[in-house]
C-alpha positions in Angstrom: -28.1 28.2 -17.5 -27.4 24.9 -19.1 -27.2 21.9 -17.5 -23.7 21.4 -17.2 -23.1 24.6 -15.5 -25.4 23.2 -12.9 -23.1 20.1 -12.2 -20.3 21.9 -11.7 -18.9 22.1 -8.1 -17.9 25.2 -6.4 -14.4 25.8 -4.8 -14.4 24.1 -1.2 -17.7 22.1 -1.9 -17.3 18.7 -0.5 -18.4 15.4 -1.7 -19.4 12.4 0.1 -17.5 9.0 -0.4 -17.5 5.9 1.0 -15.0 3.0 0.5 -13.5 -0.3 2.3 -10.4 0.6 4.3 -8.6 -2.4 5.6 -11.8 -4.1 5.4 -14.0 -1.8 7.1 -16.5 0.4 5.5 -15.8 4.0 5.8 -17.2 7.2 4.7 -15.8 11.0 4.8 -16.4 13.9 3.0 -13.8 15.7 0.5 -13.0 18.0 -2.3 -13.1 16.6 -5.7 -9.5 17.8 -6.2 -8.3 15.8 -2.5 -5.8 13.3 -3.1 -6.4 9.7 -2.0 -3.0 9.6 0.0 -4.5 13.1 1.8 -8.2 11.6 2.3 -6.6 8.3 3.7 -4.3 10.2 6.1 -6.3 13.5 7.2 -10.0 12.4 6.3 -10.0 8.6 7.7 -7.0 8.9 10.4 -4.9 6.0 8.5 -1.7 7.6 9.0 0.9 4.8 7.9 0.3 5.9 4.4 3.2 8.7 3.8 3.5 11.2 1.2 6.8 11.8 -0.3 7.3 13.4 -3.8 3.4 13.8 -4.5 4.2 12.7 -8.2 4.3 8.8 -8.0 8.2 8.8 -8.1 9.2 7.6 -4.6 6.1 5.0 -3.9 6.0 6.3 0.0 2.2 6.5 -0.6 1.6 2.9 -2.3 -1.5 1.4 -1.1 -3.5 -1.5 -2.4 -6.6 -0.2 -4.7 -9.0 -3.5 -5.1 -6.1 -5.6 -4.5 -3.4 -4.1 -6.6 -0.6 -1.9 -5.6 -1.1 1.7 -6.6 0.3 5.4 -5.8 -2.7 7.1 -3.5 -0.7 10.4 -4.5 -1.8 9.7 -8.2 -5.3 9.0 -7.6 -7.9 11.4 -6.2 -10.4 10.3 -3.4 -13.3 10.6 -5.1 -11.7 7.8 -7.5 -11.7 5.5 -4.5 -15.7 5.6 -3.9 -17.0 2.6 -3.3 -13.6 0.5 -3.9 -11.6 -1.2 -1.4 -8.3 0.3 0.0 -5.8 -1.5 2.0 -2.9 0.4 3.6 0.0 -0.9 6.2 -2.3 -0.9 9.0 -4.2 -3.5 7.1 -1.1 -5.9 6.9 -1.2 -6.0 11.1 -5.4 -6.0 11.5 -5.0 -7.8 15.0 -2.1 -5.5 16.0 0.6 -8.7 15.4 2.7 -8.0 12.8 2.4 -10.2 9.5 5.0 -12.4 8.0 6.7 -9.5 5.9 6.7 -7.1 8.6 8.3 -9.6 10.6 10.9 -10.4 8.0 11.4 -6.5 7.5 12.5 -6.5 11.5 14.6 -9.6 11.4 16.5 -8.4 8.3 16.6 -4.7 9.6 15.1 -3.8 6.4 13.8 -0.4 7.7 16.0 2.4 9.5 13.9 5.7 9.4 10.8 4.1 8.2 9.3 6.8 6.2 9.3 4.6 3.0 8.7 1.3 4.8 4.9 1.3 4.4 5.0 1.9 0.9 7.4 -0.5 0.3 5.3 -2.9 2.5 2.6 -2.5 0.3 4.4 -3.1 -2.8 6.1 -6.2 -1.5 2.6 -7.6 -0.2 1.1 -7.2 -3.5 4.2 -8.5 -5.5 4.4 -11.9 -3.5 0.9 -12.5 -4.3 1.6 -12.0 -8.2 5.0 -13.8 -7.9 5.2 -16.1 -5.0 8.8 -17.3 -5.6 11.1 -14.4 -7.0 14.6 -14.2 -7.6 16.7 -11.8 -6.3 17.0 -9.9 -9.8 13.0 -9.8 -10.0 12.6 -8.3 -6.4 15.2 -5.8 -7.0 13.5 -4.7 -10.0 10.3 -4.5 -8.3 11.9 -2.2 -5.7 13.4 0.0 -8.1 10.1 1.8 -8.0 10.7 2.9 -4.6 13.2 5.5 -3.1 14.9 4.7 0.1 17.9 6.8 1.1 18.8 4.5 4.6 18.6 0.7 3.8 20.6 0.3 0.9 18.0 -1.8 -0.3 20.0 -5.2 0.4 18.4 -6.0 3.8 14.9 -5.2 1.8 15.6 -7.7 -0.8 16.9 -10.4 1.9 13.5 -10.0 3.9 11.2 -10.3 0.7 13.3 -13.5 -0.4 12.9 -15.0 3.3 9.3 -14.4 3.2 9.0 -15.9 -0.2 11.3 -19.2 0.8 9.4 -19.6 4.0 5.8 -19.5 2.2 7.1 -21.9 -0.2 8.3 -23.9 2.6 4.9 -24.1 4.2 3.0 -24.3 1.1 5.1 -27.5 0.5 4.8 -28.8 4.0 0.5 -28.5 3.4 0.9 -30.2 0.2 2.8 -33.3 1.7 0.3 -33.2 4.8 -2.5 -33.9 2.4 -1.0 -36.4 0.1 
């Protein structure tokens, strides 16, 4: 028998993976073909990550992989071994809503809530990279998500609100240190 044949996993065999989920090291077992979205939800119990289309189109499953927004339905769990994964649960680690989540509530930027976790994760990533976006830029970023309830306008308002508040806070801190 060749060495290659000996390395093939059989159907149903489990592989142990360890990752950092929302700042905590977590381990679990999964089949090599299991999606990261399923592993996060069923293996690790982080059910805030939703699965919609399983084709990477709707954006409901968006998480951060090593700090960058990614579709967890397009990634195998074994690919996350040793990596940092942040989910919507990580946006409120002390059970207190973060500024982006508060803005979503303030602007009524969610209705059924199914897509909200993925949109929040994309928005959090986007605001890290583009701290002062225009309305057009926010709408372009959101084009990678499907939401059938909100019409996007309140989501855009929430993102722009957070960007403006963060800019004002940064300006106040600069003035304080000047």
